[in-house]
N, C-alpha and C positions, 0 to 999 in steps of 0.2 A: 338137538339144536332147536331153539325157539323159533316158531313160525313167524314170518314177517307180519307187521300190522296190516290190517285190512285197508285197502285203498279208500274205502268209503268212510273210514273212521278219521275224520278231519281233526285238526288241532282244536277248533272251536267246540266240536262235539265232545272231544275228550275233556276239555275244560269244564263244560257243563256237567258232564257225567261225574267228574271228580269233586264237584262242589260239596255234596253231602259227606263225602269221605273226609274232606278237610275240616269240616265243622265238628267232626267227632274227635275222640281222644283214644284211638286205638280200639275201635269197635269191632274190627275184623279179627277172626280167630288167628292165632299165631301158630298154626299147624307147622308151617315150614320152619319157623324159628325154633319151636320146641323140639322138632326132630333134629335140627342141627346143634342144638344146645348140648346134646349128649356128647358131641365130639369136641366141644370147646368149653373151657372153664369159665362160663359166663357168670356175671353177678347174679346172686340168687334172687334179688328183688330190688325195688327202688322206684322212686317217683321221678317223672320228667316234668316237673312243675313249671319250668321256664320254656317249655315247648321245643320246637325245632326251628332250624333256619338253614337256608342254602345261600351260597354266595359264589362269586367268580365262575359263572357258567362258561363252558367251552362248547365246541361243536359235539363233543363226545362225553360230557359229564359236567360235574359241578362239585363244589366243596360243601359238605354236609356237616351240620353242627347240632349238638344237643348238650344237656347238662343233667347229671344224676344228682338229685338234691342231697341225698344222704352223704354222698362222698364230699360234696362241697361244704357240708357242716362239720366234717372231721377236722380236728386240730392236728392230728398226727399224719405224717406222710402215708399215702396209700393209693392204690389204683384198683379199678374194677374193669372187667372186660364186658363190652357191649357188642351185640350183633346188629348189623345194619343190613337193610335190603332195599333194592331199587326195582320197581315193577313198571310195566307199561300200562297198567290199569289200576284204578283206585281200590279195587277189591283184592289186589295182590294175587290174582289168579295166575299170572305169569311173572314170576320173579326172574328178572334178567341177570341181576348181580347181587351178591351178598358177600359179607366178610365180617371181620371183627375189628374193633378199635378199642383202645384203652382210654378210659376217663381217669383223670388224676386229681387227687386232692390238692396237689401243688399248683394246679391250674383251676382251682375253685370248682372242681367236679366236672369241668367241661371236657368235651371230646369233639374231635373233628376228623374228617377223612376226605381226601381228595379222590373223587370217583372219576375214572376215565376208562372207557372201553369202546371198541368198535361195534359192540352190540347196541350201543345207544346211537340214535340217528340225530342229525342236526335238525334244529327248528321244530322240535315237538316236545310235549310235556311228558314228564315221568314223575312217579310217586315214590316216596321213600319213608322209612321209619327206622327207629332203633328199638332194641328190646333187651331185657334181662331174661332170666329163665322163666319168670312168671308174670312180668309186666311189659307193657309196650308204650312207647311214646305215641303222641298223636301222629297223624299222617301228614306229611308235607309234600309239596309239589315244586318242581323247577322246570323251566323250559330251556333246552339246549340252544346255543346260538346257531343262527343260520350261517351257511357258508358265505364267503365273500362275494360269490357270484349270484346270490339269491336276489331276485328283483322284487320280492314281496315287501310291502311297507313294514316298518318296524315301529313298535310303540314302546316308549320309554316313560315311565312315571318318575317323578322326583319330588322329594319332600325334605323338610329340615325343621329344626327348632321345636322339638316336642318337650314341653315342660310339665312334669308330672303334677306339681301343685296347682298349676294354672288351669287344668281341665282334663277331661277324659279324651283319649286319643280317638275321637269319633272319625276323623278323616281316614285313619288307618282301617277302620271297619269298612268304609266305602272302597278304599283302595284294594282291600282283600278280595272284593267281588268284581273289580275292574278287569277288563281283558287287556293285559299288557304283557310284553315280552320280558321286561326287565324293570327293576326298581332301583333308583339311585338315591342313596342317603347323602345329602350334601352338607352334613355337619350339624353340630349342636344336637346330636342324638339324645344327649342328656345334659343336665346342668348340675355342676358340682356345688353350686351355691344354693343354700336353702331359701325358700320363699314362703310367704303366707299362703296357705292352701285355700282353694275356693270352698272346700268342705272338709270335715274331719276325715272323710274317706280317702282324700287325696293328700294326706300328710305323709311326708317322707322324713323319717327321723334318723337317717343314716349319717348325718353330718356331725361335726364337732360343735361344742358350745359357741365357737366363733362364727358359726353359720356356714362353714365350708368343709367339704370332704377333703381329706389330705392323705390318709394312710391307704395302703393297698386294700386292707379289709373293708374300709369305708367305701372306696371306689367300687369294689365288688358288690357290696350291699346296695349301692345306688343303682348299678346295672340290674341287679335282681329286682329291685323295686319297680323300675321302669318296665322290665320284661314281664312283670306280673299283670300288666294291663292286657286283658284278653283280646282287645282290639288289635294291639300291636302283635300279639302272638298269632292272631289270625292272618295278619298281613305277611308275617315271616313264613307262615306255613303255606301261603298261597303263591308266593313269588320268590325267585332268587333276588337277592339284594347285594349290590356293590356299594361301597361306602368310602367316603373321605371324612376327615374330621375338620372342625373349625377350632374355636378356642375353648368352649365350655365343657368339652370332654376332659379338660385338664384344669384350666383357670381362665377367667375372663381376660381376653386380649394378651395372652402370653405370646412371646415372640422368640423363636429360635431356642437358645439355651436359657433364656431368662424370662421373668414375669413381665407384666405390662410396664412400659416406660413411664407411665403416669402414676398417680397415687395408688398404692396397693389396695386391691379389693379385699384383701384378707387382713385382719387385724394382727394379733400376735400369732405367729405360725407355730404349729405343733412340730412340723418337720421343715427342713430347708426346701426352697422351691425346687431345686434339682431333684430331690427325692420325691416330692409330690408329682412333678412332671413324669418321672419314671413310673410311679404308681398308677397314674391315670392312663398312660400309654399301655402298660402291661395289662391292666384290666380291660382296656379296649380290645387288645388282641386276644384276650381270653374269651370275651363275650360276643364279639362280632364275628360273622362268618367270613373270616379272612385267614390267610395262611399263617401258620405259627412262625414267629420271628426267627430268622436264621441269617447267618453271614454278617458281613461288615455293615452294610446298610440295612440292618435287620428290621428297622421300623419303617421301611419304605411303604408308602401307600399310593404314590402316583403310578399310574399305569394306563394302558389303552386297551379297548375292546372293540373288535370289528364286528359290526352287527348287520351283516349282509352287505349288499351292494350300496345301499343308500345312507348308511351312517357309520361313523367311527367315533367312539366316545373316548375323550382324553380326560382322565381324572387327575386333578391337581392337588398338591399339598402346599398350601400357602401359609403354613404355621412353622413347620419344623426347621426350615432353612432360612428364614427371613432375618433381616436386621431389625433392631428396635424401631418402633414407630417414631415419627417426628413430633414436635410440638408437645412433648410430654404426654402424648396419647390423649390429649384433651379434646372432647367434642366442643366446638365453639360455634356460636351463632351471632356474633357481632365482631366488628373490628376487621382489620385486614387479615388475609390468610397468613399462616405461619410461613416465613420466608424460606424455610427448608423443605416445604412440601414436595417440590419438584427436584430436590437434590438427588443425585444417584444413590440408591440403596437397594439391597437385594431383597427380593420377596420370594423368589422361587429357588434360590441357590444356583450355583454354577451348573451342576450336573443336570438338574431338572430343567433349567432354562435351555440348555443345549439340546436336551432330549426333545423338548417341546418344539423348539425352532426347527429341528430336523424332521420330526415325525409328522407334524401337521401339514407342511407343504408337500411331503412325500405321499400323503394319503390320496388314493383315488376314489374314496367314498364320495357320494354325492354331497352329503352334509357332514361337516366336521363340527363335532359338538364338544365344547369345553365344559367339564364338570367343575364349577368354581364354587368355593365356599362363600365368596363375597363378590359384590358387584364390581364389574369393570366400568360400567357407565358411572358418570359422576352423579351425585345426589346432593345438590347445592340448596341450602336454605335461603341464599340470596345469590345473585349472579356472580359466579366465579368463587363462591365461598363454600368449601366443603363442610358438611355437617359433622363429619368425623374423619379421622385419618388412620384408623386401624385397617380400613379396607384399601382397595387399589388407589384411592385418592391420595394416600400418604406415600405411595410408591409410583408416582406419576411417570418418572423417568423410565422405569422398567416396563410399565404398561405401554408407554409410547414405543419403546424399543421393540417389544415383542409384536405389537400390532402393526407397526410400520414394516417389520420384517415379513409378516404374513402378506401384507399388501404388496410389497416389492417382489415377493415370490409368486404373486398371482393366485393366492389362495381364494377360492370361490366358496360361497355358501358356508361361512363361518357363523356359528351361533354359540352363545354361552348360556348355560342354565345355572341358576344361583339360588341360594337360600339366604340366611343370616338376618334380614331386616324385618321379618315378621309381617310382611305386606306383599301384595302382588304388584309387580311392575313389568312393563314390556316396553322396549324401545330400540332405537338404532344405535349401534356401537361405533364410535369414532376413535381414532388413534389417541386422542387426548382425553377421551371420556365425555367430551362436549362437542357441540357442533362447530367449534373453531378448528377441530381436527378433521382428518379425512375419514369418510365412511368406510368401514371395513367389515361389518357384520351386524348381527342382531343379538339381543339379550332378553331372556325371560327369567323373572324372579318369582319364586314360589312363596306363598304366605307361610306362616308358621302352622305347625300341626296344632299346637295349643298355647304356645307362649303368647302373652299379651301383645297386642299390636303396637305400632309406633304411636298411635294416638292415645290420649289419656282416657282412663275408664270414665264412663258416664257421658261421653260426648254424644250429641244427637247426630242423626244422619246428615242434617244440614251443616252442622259444624264440621263434621268429618269431610263432607264434600267441599267445603270452603278451603280446608287445609290441602286437600288433593288438588284443587284448582290452582292454588298459589304455587304448589310444588311443580306442577307441570308448566306454569309460566316461567319459573326460574330454571327449568330444565327442559328446554324445547325438544331435546332428543327423546324424551319420554312420550310414548304413544298411549300409555294406560297406567293408572295407579289406583289401587284399592287398599285402604288401611283397615277395613272393618272385618273382613272375612278370614276364617281359618280354613286350611285345606291343603291340597297338593296340586300338581300339574301333570299333564300328559303331553309329551311331544311325539308326533308321528312323522317319520321321515319317508317321503315318497320321491319318485323320480322327478316330478315337475314342481313340487312344492313341499314346504314344511308346515305342518299344522300344530298348533299348541292350544290346549284347552286348560283354563284355570278352573278347577273343581273345588267348590267350597262346601261347607256344612252349615246347617241352621244353628248349631250350638256346639260348644265343647263343655258346657256347664252341666250336662247330664250324660248318662252313659250311652244314650242313643241320639241320633240326629238324622235329619233328612238331607238329601243332596241339594246343592244350590249351584246352578250354572252361573259362574261369575263372568267369564268372558272367553271368547275364542278368537284366534288369530291365524293368519297364514303369511308365509314368506315365499315369494316366487323364486324359482331356480334362477340364479344369476342376478337377482335384484335384492340387495340387502336392506329392505325396508319392511317394517312390520305393518301389516294391514289388519285391522280389526274386522272380523266377520260376524260376530254376535256379542 
């Protein structure tokens, strides 16, 4: 039996000690793996060029992911067996768990295993790796969830909108070194549409001549291109990631079973949209650290995670079950709002909406955190005039229904974390999205990792500040806006307050960047008002 960890070996000290191991690519000897390989028909060799990833942590484990390059390159069906190990130290001096898992060419060479054991303790880091007979993956790390009665603060990072052609993923390099318990990917993990690259090094050629990825092979290639960024690999190796999708993992502004209700972003299609949708979703489930699809609702991504006493995270799917957008899905900046914006239409679908309306009021966590792909707050370019209707603005009736339900049920300390709009925002959440509704919570929107921001390229700081000022005038519920920075955000849930830090980078136009403190906020327990602290 393995001895229990030393009481003096704290989580923070373990994280620091493991930093060097995570930066390597299998530098530790594989003595234990080699010995066990004699008892298992492991793959003889292979490269783990896409790194490793962990997802969906529990109190006693996590889902572990990797890819064997050579297997993904095969055209014929085949599989190879890999060994995995989990240790309580970065040097793998004490291997707590090990086993084998098959990687399959039918799933692009990817492999995943759900690890769970009473030998793993809640709320502490563990290290893992995969191996063939002669090669090893880099070392990854995940932190198990704390039990529901843990009073320790919990730190959740969130990011969205990383576009390969628009820049290096320098925010991910900083996030890899940050001390957080969990990372949330809030959608647009990749973009299926080609774009003009900032340099020849960031050119992605996996799309079709019409500028869009459509086939399963092309979606797989796009994931492979994105995961080739070493900064993104470092982040995945450092933290467990839970994820939802938005639209660009499949196609811009897709809704339910169909494409955008507006003009098609794709010219002449190579495959029908239904086939493209399935291809994008299948590739997502192959490449992200999520469970393999099974059952009737096999592509379900909405779920909740309890993160100790002070936070419960509710991840939402606002694409798969929605009705088409109103107004032909047109972003408009003049004239009266479309008359059907507030008409009843589904965004969450019946089952997910019922789940959300039941689970959030039932939660006894101090802070209830909604993981949203798009803003619930209104973002009007003129008073009462939505700038676009693909987000919750086009589904105002359901937004009001859900938020009024939470208010009627006495839900305290509701906050929403969001991506999508490539800018930082913080503000107070009302039942209508605007101050004419009743206050019900707060919302924090993270900037893009690398996608160009909402403002036009080449704008000066003064010009950008003018746009920001005008937007906050027409949206008085906003407490903060920043269009210029790229980065991520960290939410810290405590007993008496919620803290949020917007963490930017100096550039995404080169492979390295310096950190930039964009802004910091707090929300007091029982008072749904965003206060800026820095």
